[in-house]
N, CA and C atoms as a LAMMPS dump frame, in Angstrom:
ITEM: TIMESTEP
0
ITEM: NUMBER OF ATOMS
420
ITEM: BOX BOUNDS ff ff ff
-5.0000000000000000e+02 5.0000000000000000e+02
-5.0000000000000000e+02 5.0000000000000000e+02
-5.0000000000000000e+02 5.0000000000000000e+02
ITEM: ATOMS id mol type element x y z
1 1 1 N 0.775 -1.223 0.301
2 1 2 C 0.391 -0.027 -0.354
3 1 3 C 1.1 1.504 0.074
4 2 1 N 2.239 0.93 1.16
5 2 2 C 2.947 2.852 0.748
6 2 3 C 3.581 2.41 -0.686
7 3 1 N 3.783 1.546 -1.625
8 3 2 C 4.747 1.638 -2.108
9 3 3 C 3.474 2.166 -3.711
10 4 1 N 2.165 2.111 -3.361
11 4 2 C 0.417 2.621 -4.36
12 4 3 C 0.984 4.021 -3.861
13 5 1 N 0.841 4.339 -2.556
14 5 2 C 0.599 5.771 -2.242
15 5 3 C 2.281 6.832 -2.997
16 6 1 N 3.36 6.034 -2.843
17 6 2 C 3.987 7.051 -3.402
18 6 3 C 3.856 7.255 -5.366
19 7 1 N 3.534 6.057 -5.735
20 7 2 C 3.87 5.93 -6.915
21 7 3 C 2.487 7.331 -7.655
22 8 1 N 1.461 6.668 -6.671
23 8 2 C 0.238 8.331 -6.847
24 8 3 C 0.667 9.273 -6.389
25 9 1 N 1.841 10.016 -5.143
26 9 2 C 2.174 11.468 -5.217
27 9 3 C 3.059 11.621 -6.493
28 10 1 N 3.959 10.908 -6.771
29 10 2 C 4.753 11.33 -8.22
30 10 3 C 3.59 11.412 -9.159
31 11 1 N 3.426 10.406 -9.292
32 11 2 C 1.919 10.497 -10.689
33 11 3 C 1.088 11.758 -10.78
34 12 1 N 0.552 12.7 -9.326
35 12 2 C -0.207 13.107 -9.538
36 12 3 C 0.644 14.65 -9.016
37 13 1 N 1.925 14.765 -8.88
38 13 2 C 3.218 15.641 -9.107
39 13 3 C 3.499 15.854 -10.613
40 14 1 N 3.711 15.699 -10.833
41 14 2 C 4.04 15.387 -12.398
42 14 3 C 3.222 16.003 -13.366
43 15 1 N 2.318 15.343 -13.106
44 15 2 C 0.454 15.349 -14.357
45 15 3 C -0.023 16.986 -14.101
46 16 1 N 0.561 17.392 -12.614
47 16 2 C -0.024 18.331 -13.058
48 16 3 C 0.527 19.804 -12.822
49 17 1 N 1.864 19.641 -12.304
50 17 2 C 3.4 20.336 -12.625
51 17 3 C 3.207 20.182 -14.454
52 18 1 N 3.723 19.081 -14.852
53 18 2 C 3.788 19.254 -16.5
54 18 3 C 2.723 19.824 -16.944
55 19 1 N 1.262 19.558 -16.809
56 19 2 C 0.164 20 -17.9
57 19 3 C 0.06 21.323 -17.106
58 20 1 N 0.312 22.054 -16.065
59 20 2 C -0.083 23.389 -16.264
60 20 3 C 0.87 24.076 -17.114
61 21 1 N 2.06 23.43 -16.401
62 21 2 C 3.474 24.487 -16.931
63 21 3 C 2.493 24.271 -18.537
64 22 1 N 3.44 23.728 -19.106
65 22 2 C 2.646 23.222 -21.015
66 22 3 C 1.555 24.095 -20.889
67 23 1 N 0.797 24.467 -20.491
68 23 2 C -0.65 24.919 -20.549
69 23 3 C -0.437 26.245 -20.992
70 24 1 N -0.172 26.277 -19.725
71 24 2 C 0.991 28.037 -19.186
72 24 3 C 1.551 28.982 -20.1
73 25 1 N 2.66 28.2 -20.627
74 25 2 C 3.736 28.215 -21.368
75 25 3 C 3.359 29.201 -22.829
76 26 1 N 2.22 27.797 -23.32
77 26 2 C 1.464 28.054 -24.319
78 26 3 C 0.45 28.86 -24.41
79 27 1 N -0.588 29.577 -23.104
80 27 2 C -0.945 30.53 -23.524
81 27 3 C -0.477 32.209 -23.644
82 28 1 N 1.695 31.699 -22.841
83 28 2 C 1.402 32.893 -22.493
84 28 3 C 2.647 33.276 -23.901
85 29 1 N 2.164 32.703 -24.811
86 29 2 C 2.671 32.593 -26.399
87 29 3 C 1.815 33.592 -26.618
88 30 1 N 0.575 33.761 -26.108
89 30 2 C -0.215 34.973 -26.997
90 30 3 C -0.245 36.391 -26.331
91 31 1 N 0.33 36.276 -25.458
92 31 2 C 0.732 37.695 -24.333
93 31 3 C 2.898 38.13 -23.771
94 32 1 N 3.212 36.979 -23.876
95 32 2 C 4.131 37.311 -23.886
96 32 3 C 4.786 38.203 -22.346
97 33 1 N 3.478 37.831 -21.27
98 33 2 C 4.659 37.67 -20.161
99 33 3 C 5.166 37.854 -19.281
100 34 1 N 5.724 36.221 -19.668
101 34 2 C 7.065 35.817 -19.02
102 34 3 C 8.242 36.129 -19.777
103 35 1 N 7.737 36.278 -21.051
104 35 2 C 9.441 36.135 -22.022
105 35 3 C 8.81 37.02 -23.641
106 36 1 N 9.527 37.184 -24.269
107 36 2 C 9.79 37.307 -25.818
108 36 3 C 9.917 36.2 -25.863
109 37 1 N 9.209 35.3 -26.961
110 37 2 C 9.188 33.931 -26.961
111 37 3 C 10.285 33.743 -28.254
112 38 1 N 9.818 34.96 -28.743
113 38 2 C 10.788 35.634 -30.221
114 38 3 C 12.285 34.715 -30.263
115 39 1 N 12.455 35.571 -29.208
116 39 2 C 13.835 34.951 -29.745
117 39 3 C 14.629 33.666 -29.185
118 40 1 N 13.242 33.526 -28.876
119 40 2 C 13.815 31.612 -28.293
120 40 3 C 14.232 30.357 -29.719
121 41 1 N 13.691 31.731 -31.213
122 41 2 C 13.739 30.936 -32.446
123 41 3 C 14.675 30.971 -32.937
124 42 1 N 15.421 29.563 -33.356
125 42 2 C 17.337 29.381 -33.505
126 42 3 C 16.696 30.321 -35.134
127 43 1 N 18.389 30.568 -35.631
128 43 2 C 18.181 31.07 -37.119
129 43 3 C 17.771 30.421 -38.167
130 44 1 N 17.62 29.291 -37.787
131 44 2 C 17.51 27.574 -38.608
132 44 3 C 15.96 27.556 -38.816
133 45 1 N 15.434 28 -37.893
134 45 2 C 14.203 28.33 -37.255
135 45 3 C 13.581 28.658 -38.7
136 46 1 N 14.086 29.904 -38.298
137 46 2 C 13.249 30.873 -38.973
138 46 3 C 13.848 31.197 -40.117
139 47 1 N 14.557 30.313 -40.865
140 47 2 C 14.841 30.844 -42.682
141 47 3 C 13.931 29.791 -42.818
142 48 1 N 13.501 28.665 -42.045
143 48 2 C 12.678 27.561 -43.377
144 48 3 C 11.017 27.45 -42.747
145 49 1 N 10.637 28.395 -42.102
146 49 2 C 10.062 28.405 -41.474
147 49 3 C 8.783 29.549 -42.055
148 50 1 N 7.862 29.499 -43.453
149 50 2 C 6.957 30.352 -43.234
150 50 3 C 6.08 31.54 -43.007
151 51 1 N 6.361 31.162 -41.894
152 51 2 C 5.279 32.082 -40.82
153 51 3 C 6.197 32.939 -40.406
154 52 1 N 5.303 34.38 -39.846
155 52 2 C 6.084 35.302 -38.746
156 52 3 C 6.478 34.643 -37.421
157 53 1 N 7.657 35.12 -36.841
158 53 2 C 7.954 34.3 -36.232
159 53 3 C 7.076 34.231 -34.798
160 54 1 N 6.057 35.703 -34.674
161 54 2 C 4.373 36.095 -33.776
162 54 3 C 3.731 34.97 -34.316
163 55 1 N 3.355 34.661 -35.181
164 55 2 C 2.071 33.555 -36.026
165 55 3 C 3.196 32.032 -35.191
166 56 1 N 4.124 32.489 -36.045
167 56 2 C 4.926 30.832 -35.632
168 56 3 C 4.754 30.691 -34.003
169 57 1 N 4.623 31.386 -33.178
170 57 2 C 5.127 31.311 -31.331
171 57 3 C 3.777 30.96 -31.371
172 58 1 N 2.704 31.197 -31.55
173 58 2 C 1.125 31.288 -31.343
174 58 3 C 0.862 29.682 -32.042
175 59 1 N 1.406 29.561 -32.932
176 59 2 C 0.541 28.159 -33.418
177 59 3 C 0.976 27.627 -32.33
178 60 1 N 2.832 27.768 -31.983
179 60 2 C 3.257 26.648 -31.062
180 60 3 C 2.464 26.743 -29.89
181 61 1 N 1.534 27.746 -29.002
182 61 2 C 1.384 27.831 -28.242
183 61 3 C -0.14 26.972 -27.875
184 62 1 N -0.285 27.153 -29.192
185 62 2 C -1.556 26.503 -29.306
186 62 3 C -1.079 24.721 -29.015
187 63 1 N -0.373 24.185 -29.916
188 63 2 C 0.094 22.899 -29.52
189 63 3 C 0.306 22.93 -27.825
190 64 1 N 0.718 23.517 -27.451
191 64 2 C 1.082 23.426 -25.833
192 64 3 C -0.231 23.886 -25.361
193 65 1 N -0.544 23.917 -25.506
194 65 2 C -1.865 24.265 -24.285
195 65 3 C -2.889 23.237 -24.598
196 66 1 N -2.58 22.686 -25.75
197 66 2 C -3.65 20.97 -25.907
198 66 3 C -2.752 19.524 -25.619
199 67 1 N -1.119 19.644 -25.641
200 67 2 C -0.501 19.038 -25.125
201 67 3 C -0.74 19.112 -23.278
202 68 1 N -0.606 20.236 -22.794
203 68 2 C -0.777 20.51 -21.276
204 68 3 C -2.58 19.567 -20.948
205 69 1 N -3.508 20.395 -21.928
206 69 2 C -4.688 19.531 -21.047
207 69 3 C -4.518 18.289 -21.568
208 70 1 N -4.316 17.841 -22.082
209 70 2 C -3.967 16.521 -22.532
210 70 3 C -3.052 15.546 -21.533
211 71 1 N -2.269 16.069 -21.067
212 71 2 C -1.555 15.733 -19.717
213 71 3 C -2.682 15.884 -18.286
214 72 1 N -3.497 16.877 -18.448
215 72 2 C -4.207 17.157 -17.615
216 72 3 C -5.264 15.998 -17.16
217 73 1 N -5.448 15.465 -18.612
218 73 2 C -7.28 14.739 -19.292
219 73 3 C -6.541 13.309 -19.146
220 74 1 N -7.946 12.354 -18.969
221 74 2 C -7.379 10.42 -18.917
222 74 3 C -6.702 10.472 -19.521
223 75 1 N -6.536 11.108 -20.775
224 75 2 C -4.736 10.994 -21.806
225 75 3 C -3.236 11.022 -21.654
226 76 1 N -3.637 11.123 -20.351
227 76 2 C -2.012 11.26 -19.504
228 76 3 C -1.014 10.783 -20
229 77 1 N -1.325 9.162 -19.729
230 77 2 C 0.221 8.912 -20.924
231 77 3 C 0.801 9.271 -22.442
232 78 1 N -0.613 8.942 -22.67
233 78 2 C -0.263 9.288 -24.715
234 78 3 C 0.348 11.063 -24.208
235 79 1 N -0.01 11.427 -23.767
236 79 2 C 0.75 13.256 -24.161
237 79 3 C 1.774 13.048 -23.189
238 80 1 N 2.235 12.327 -22.346
239 80 2 C 3.056 12.812 -21.91
240 80 3 C 4.207 12.343 -22.759
241 81 1 N 3.659 11.61 -23.16
242 81 2 C 5.04 11.184 -24.305
243 81 3 C 5.002 11.915 -25.702
244 82 1 N 4.495 12.785 -25.772
245 82 2 C 3.769 13.566 -26.835
246 82 3 C 4.987 15.623 -26.191
247 83 1 N 4.161 15.173 -25.389
248 83 2 C 5.45 16.2 -24.96
249 83 3 C 6.699 15.965 -24.823
250 84 1 N 6.947 14.831 -23.868
251 84 2 C 8.69 14.393 -24.266
252 84 3 C 9.272 14.884 -24.987
253 85 1 N 8.521 14.166 -26.574
254 85 2 C 9.278 14.349 -27.465
255 85 3 C 8.986 15.717 -28.142
256 86 1 N 8.046 17.086 -27.871
257 86 2 C 7.611 17.628 -28.173
258 86 3 C 8.897 18.643 -27.437
259 87 1 N 9.362 18.311 -26.233
260 87 2 C 9.972 19.246 -25.483
261 87 3 C 12.02 19.144 -25.346
262 88 1 N 11.788 17.766 -26.23
263 88 2 C 13.467 17.672 -27.104
264 88 3 C 13.289 18.214 -28.338
265 89 1 N 12.346 18.383 -29.02
266 89 2 C 12.216 19.848 -30.224
267 89 3 C 12.438 20.556 -29.822
268 90 1 N 11.883 20.966 -28.437
269 90 2 C 12.445 22.672 -28.538
270 90 3 C 14.108 22.256 -27.707
271 91 1 N 13.955 22.318 -27.37
272 91 2 C 15.692 21.653 -27.157
273 91 3 C 17.072 21.66 -27.939
274 92 1 N 16.465 20.746 -29.088
275 92 2 C 17.182 21.503 -29.985
276 92 3 C 17.791 22.424 -31.226
277 93 1 N 16.02 23.358 -30.932
278 93 2 C 16.213 25.027 -31.467
279 93 3 C 16.666 25.34 -30.455
280 94 1 N 17.032 25.491 -29.228
281 94 2 C 17.349 26.045 -28.104
282 94 3 C 18.666 25.848 -28.21
283 95 1 N 19.19 24.699 -28.166
284 95 2 C 20.325 24.512 -28.574
285 95 3 C 21.623 25.35 -30.308
286 96 1 N 20.292 24.889 -30.885
287 96 2 C 21.439 25.429 -32.371
288 96 3 C 20.567 27.311 -32.048
289 97 1 N 19.82 27.868 -30.925
290 97 2 C 20.352 29.101 -30.816
291 97 3 C 20.646 29.637 -29.871
292 98 1 N 21.57 28.576 -29.077
293 98 2 C 23.116 28.758 -27.972
294 98 3 C 22.082 29.166 -26.968
295 99 1 N 21.301 28.739 -27.14
296 99 2 C 20.682 28.706 -25.37
297 99 3 C 20.884 27.57 -24.93
298 100 1 N 21.93 27.505 -24.001
299 100 2 C 22.511 26.016 -23.619
300 100 3 C 21.559 25.687 -22.385
301 101 1 N 21.286 26.594 -21.356
302 101 2 C 20.612 27.197 -19.939
303 101 3 C 19.129 26.145 -20.435
304 102 1 N 19.122 26.959 -21.09
305 102 2 C 17.615 26.722 -21.304
306 102 3 C 17.122 25.479 -22.225
307 103 1 N 17.759 25.062 -23.106
308 103 2 C 17.728 23.877 -23.752
309 103 3 C 17.936 22.69 -22.264
310 104 1 N 18.911 22.642 -21.369
311 104 2 C 18.998 21.155 -20.768
312 104 3 C 18.067 21.285 -19.789
313 105 1 N 16.895 22.78 -19.672
314 105 2 C 15.974 22.699 -18.211
315 105 3 C 14.848 21.937 -19.282
316 106 1 N 14.995 21.85 -21.163
317 106 2 C 13.843 21.393 -21.701
318 106 3 C 14.058 20.044 -21.601
319 107 1 N 15.632 19.448 -21.722
320 107 2 C 15.907 18.055 -21.743
321 107 3 C 16.113 17.696 -20.386
322 108 1 N 15.708 18.005 -19.159
323 108 2 C 14.937 17.62 -17.9
324 108 3 C 13.719 16.975 -17.659
325 109 1 N 12.719 18.293 -18.352
326 109 2 C 11.419 17.97 -18.592
327 109 3 C 11.374 17.263 -19.582
328 110 1 N 11.315 17.129 -20.553
329 110 2 C 11.009 15.815 -21.793
330 110 3 C 11.238 14.806 -20.589
331 111 1 N 11.965 14.209 -20.219
332 111 2 C 12.449 13.11 -18.723
333 111 3 C 11.278 13.028 -17.778
334 112 1 N 11.126 14.251 -17.414
335 112 2 C 10.193 14.426 -16.535
336 112 3 C 9.025 13.81 -17.139
337 113 1 N 8.616 14.416 -18.168
338 113 2 C 7.336 13.665 -18.908
339 113 3 C 7.602 12.492 -19.465
340 114 1 N 8.11 12.242 -19.568
341 114 2 C 8.618 10.521 -20.004
342 114 3 C 8.022 9.415 -18.741
343 115 1 N 8.768 10.351 -17.35
344 115 2 C 8.571 9.441 -16.529
345 115 3 C 6.908 9.076 -16.556
346 116 1 N 6.78 10.948 -16.697
347 116 2 C 5.123 10.515 -16.185
348 116 3 C 4.348 9.509 -17.127
349 117 1 N 4.907 9.042 -17.962
350 117 2 C 4.26 8.635 -19.415
351 117 3 C 4.328 7.622 -19.303
352 118 1 N 5.469 6.739 -17.823
353 118 2 C 5.895 5.442 -17.415
354 118 3 C 4.815 5.065 -16.079
355 119 1 N 4.421 6.223 -15.409
356 119 2 C 3.851 6.308 -14.173
357 119 3 C 2.746 5.752 -14.324
358 120 1 N 1.958 6.805 -16.084
359 120 2 C 0.749 6.272 -15.939
360 120 3 C 0.406 5.053 -16.668
361 121 1 N 1.088 4.346 -17.689
362 121 2 C 1.27 3.392 -17.845
363 121 3 C 0.875 1.875 -16.862
364 122 1 N 2.008 2.037 -16.072
365 122 2 C 1.905 1.124 -14.297
366 122 3 C 0.893 1.239 -13.728
367 123 1 N 0.7 3.013 -13.315
368 123 2 C -1.139 2.89 -13.182
369 123 3 C -2.082 2.297 -13.657
370 124 1 N -2.44 2.242 -15.069
371 124 2 C -2.986 2.11 -15.716
372 124 3 C -3.077 -0.013 -15.569
373 125 1 N -1.947 -0.306 -15.375
374 125 2 C -2.093 -1.99 -15.793
375 125 3 C -2.277 -2.078 -14.103
376 126 1 N -2.136 -2.03 -13.085
377 126 2 C -2.606 -1.598 -11.641
378 126 3 C -4.23 -1.811 -11.586
379 127 1 N -4.826 -0.817 -11.645
380 127 2 C -5.819 -0.861 -12.006
381 127 3 C -6.387 -1.727 -12.806
382 128 1 N -6.261 -2.118 -14.071
383 128 2 C -7.12 -3.203 -14.668
384 128 3 C -6.441 -4.242 -14.068
385 129 1 N -5.573 -4.979 -13.385
386 129 2 C -5.216 -5.493 -12.142
387 129 3 C -6.451 -5.8 -11.32
388 130 1 N -6.289 -4.895 -10.646
389 130 2 C -7.457 -4.863 -9.515
390 130 3 C -8.89 -4.901 -9.565
391 131 1 N -9.473 -4.543 -10.983
392 131 2 C -10.549 -5.062 -11.853
393 131 3 C -11.035 -6.523 -11.71
394 132 1 N -9.468 -6.838 -12.052
395 132 2 C -9.945 -8.402 -12.711
396 132 3 C -10.42 -9.211 -11.59
397 133 1 N -9.224 -8.97 -10.748
398 133 2 C -9.473 -9.257 -9.297
399 133 3 C -10.893 -9.104 -8.789
400 134 1 N -12.182 -7.886 -8.865
401 134 2 C -12.775 -7.668 -8.114
402 134 3 C -13.757 -8.525 -9.015
403 135 1 N -13.949 -8.342 -10.22
404 135 2 C -14.644 -9.194 -11.438
405 135 3 C -14.362 -11.218 -11.029
406 136 1 N -13.333 -11.163 -10.175
407 136 2 C -13.295 -12.841 -9.926
408 136 3 C -13.911 -12.752 -8.517
409 137 1 N -13.719 -12.131 -7.824
410 137 2 C -13.907 -11.817 -6.416
411 137 3 C -15.659 -12.15 -6.379
412 138 1 N -16.316 -11.221 -7.472
413 138 2 C -17.906 -10.851 -7.7
414 138 3 C -18.327 -12.252 -7.943
415 139 1 N -17.706 -12.971 -8.745
416 139 2 C -18.339 -14.066 -9.844
417 139 3 C -18.107 -15.325 -9.015
418 140 1 N -16.901 -15.103 -7.72
419 140 2 C -16.953 -16.456 -6.751
420 140 3 C -18.142 -17.031 -5.704
């Protein structure tokens, strides 16, 4: 039982933290209250993307809000893996832009999102096994 409580508390801390952070960072792409997000766009990306920086960042914001909502929804596992991949892509862009400190932070957040996906899978399996046990007990 103690094991279940620790898994649950780690799951909820990661779920709420990553989900809210992704959603709020995405929403801030429309207001730039936290930072001017355009400065994080690597020159290589600016050259290849056919949108101006502001519109591109807004599109990024929409994706981040959807991923954040996904993490907070019953689709936590799938959304966590999507967030992990997304954060690695952001880290690569930041590396190209020579924002190494922020890139390292995003790699760590990607690892946390991956861990949340793994915890989600473990919790889903536990819940399925508990349901099977209950069904067997009810049948007996």
